[in-house]
C-alpha positions in Angstrom: 0.0 0.0 0.0 1.3 3.5 -0.9 2.0 6.1 1.8 -1.0 8.1 0.7 -3.2 5.0 0.8 -2.0 4.1 4.3 -2.8 7.7 5.5 -6.3 7.6 4.0 -6.9 4.2 5.6 -5.7 5.5 9.0 -7.8 8.6 8.7 -10.9 6.5 7.8 -10.4 4.2 10.8 -9.9 7.1 13.2 -13.0 8.9 12.0 -14.2 12.4 12.7 -15.4 13.7 16.1 -18.7 15.6 16.3 -20.3 17.4 19.2 -24.0 16.4 19.1 -26.8 18.7 20.2 -30.5 18.9 20.0 -32.9 21.4 18.5 -36.5 20.3 19.1 -36.7 16.6 18.4 -33.8 16.5 16.0 -30.2 15.7 16.8 -27.4 17.6 15.0 -23.6 17.3 14.9 -20.8 19.8 14.3 -17.0 19.3 14.0 -15.6 19.3 17.6 -12.5 21.2 16.4 -14.7 24.3 15.9 -15.9 24.2 19.5 -14.2 26.5 22.0 -16.4 25.9 25.0 -19.9 25.1 26.2 -21.7 27.5 28.6 -25.1 27.8 30.2 -27.5 30.3 28.6 -27.2 33.7 30.2 -28.9 37.0 29.4 -27.6 38.7 26.2 -27.4 42.4 25.3 -29.8 42.9 22.4 -28.5 44.9 19.4 -30.9 47.0 17.3 -31.4 46.2 13.7 -30.1 42.7 13.7 -31.9 39.7 12.2 -34.2 37.9 14.7 -31.9 34.9 14.9 -29.1 37.0 16.4 -30.2 37.2 20.0 -27.5 39.8 20.9 -24.0 39.7 22.3 -22.2 38.7 25.5 -18.9 39.7 26.9 -16.8 36.6 27.2 -13.6 37.5 29.1 -13.2 40.8 27.2 -14.4 39.5 23.8 -17.7 40.6 22.4 -19.4 37.4 21.1 -22.6 37.5 18.9 -25.1 34.9 20.0 -27.2 33.1 17.3 -30.3 31.1 18.2 -30.2 28.1 16.0 -33.9 27.2 16.6 -34.9 30.6 15.1 -32.3 30.3 12.3 -33.5 26.9 11.2 -37.2 27.9 11.6 -37.9 25.3 14.2 -40.6 27.2 16.2 -40.3 29.4 19.3 -37.2 29.0 21.4 -37.9 28.2 25.1 -34.9 28.8 27.4 -34.6 26.5 30.4 -32.0 24.9 32.5 -30.9 22.6 29.6 -30.4 25.5 27.1 -26.8 26.0 26.4 -24.5 28.2 24.3 -21.8 26.5 22.2 -19.0 28.9 21.8 -17.4 28.4 18.4 -14.1 29.6 16.8 -15.0 30.2 13.2 -12.8 32.0 10.6 -10.8 33.8 13.3 -14.1 35.0 15.0 -15.7 33.8 18.2 -19.5 33.2 17.8 -22.0 31.6 20.2 -24.9 29.4 19.2 -27.9 28.7 21.4 -29.2 25.1 21.3 -31.7 23.2 23.3 -29.1 20.9 24.8 -25.8 19.1 24.2 -25.7 15.3 24.0 -22.2 14.0 23.7 -19.1 13.8 21.5 -19.2 11.0 18.9 -16.6 9.6 16.6 -18.0 8.7 13.2 -16.1 6.6 10.7 -16.6 7.6 7.1 -18.9 4.6 6.5 -21.3 6.0 9.1 -21.7 9.3 7.2 -24.1 9.4 4.3 -24.4 12.3 1.8 -27.2 14.7 2.5 -30.3 13.9 0.5 -31.3 16.2 -2.4 -34.7 17.9 -1.9 -34.6 20.2 -4.9 -35.2 23.9 -4.1 -37.9 23.2 -1.4 -35.4 22.7 1.4 -32.0 24.4 1.7 -29.4 21.7 2.5 -26.3 23.7 1.5 -25.1 23.7 5.1 -25.6 20.0 5.7 -22.5 17.9 5.3 -24.3 14.6 5.5 -26.3 12.4 7.8 -24.5 10.4 10.5 -25.8 7.1 11.8 -25.0 5.6 15.2 -27.1 2.5 16.1 -30.7 3.8 15.7 -29.7 7.5 15.9 -29.7 9.8 12.9 -27.6 12.9 13.2 -27.8 15.9 10.8 -24.2 16.9 10.3 -23.9 20.7 9.9 -21.0 22.4 8.2 -20.9 25.0 10.9 -18.1 27.1 9.4 -20.0 27.4 6.1 -23.2 28.3 7.9 -21.6 30.9 10.2 -19.6 32.5 7.5 -22.5 32.6 5.0 -23.6 36.0 3.7 -27.1 35.8 5.3 -25.4 35.5 8.7 -23.1 38.5 8.2 -21.1 37.5 11.3 -17.6 37.5 9.9 -15.5 39.8 7.8 -15.5 37.2 5.1 -19.3 37.3 4.9 -19.4 41.1 5.0 -16.9 41.2 2.1 -19.0 38.9 -0.1 
């Protein structure tokens, strides 16, 4: 086996790690390497003229962090904040961003054979931020390309998005 073939086989056997979280009844996964920390949900300072999915900002050890409510962003109904609601602090494109989710489940390692391509729904459903679907036993995870989502033009959270 060539060196490249051995590296590919090693990477496939190691798999990718995903932090899993819930929004409503669905379970999602994001690349664990993008996660900086997980915090309980605290009050945020609202900013005028921002999209409704941007709840506001928090001061995280001297860094102003925009907070995005993923339930609102994904049009999953009204967000209810309780003791399980958490903020996942992400480090995306040299910017710190927080995302509010209903709860965090665990960290899973998925081998490449456990990840299926995202289905095509035509123009009815936007799947451009879905990397694929992960399967673990009877669980189905929607794997989100969180960097692509957070740097997208409609989010306008990073300099890259603002420059587009």
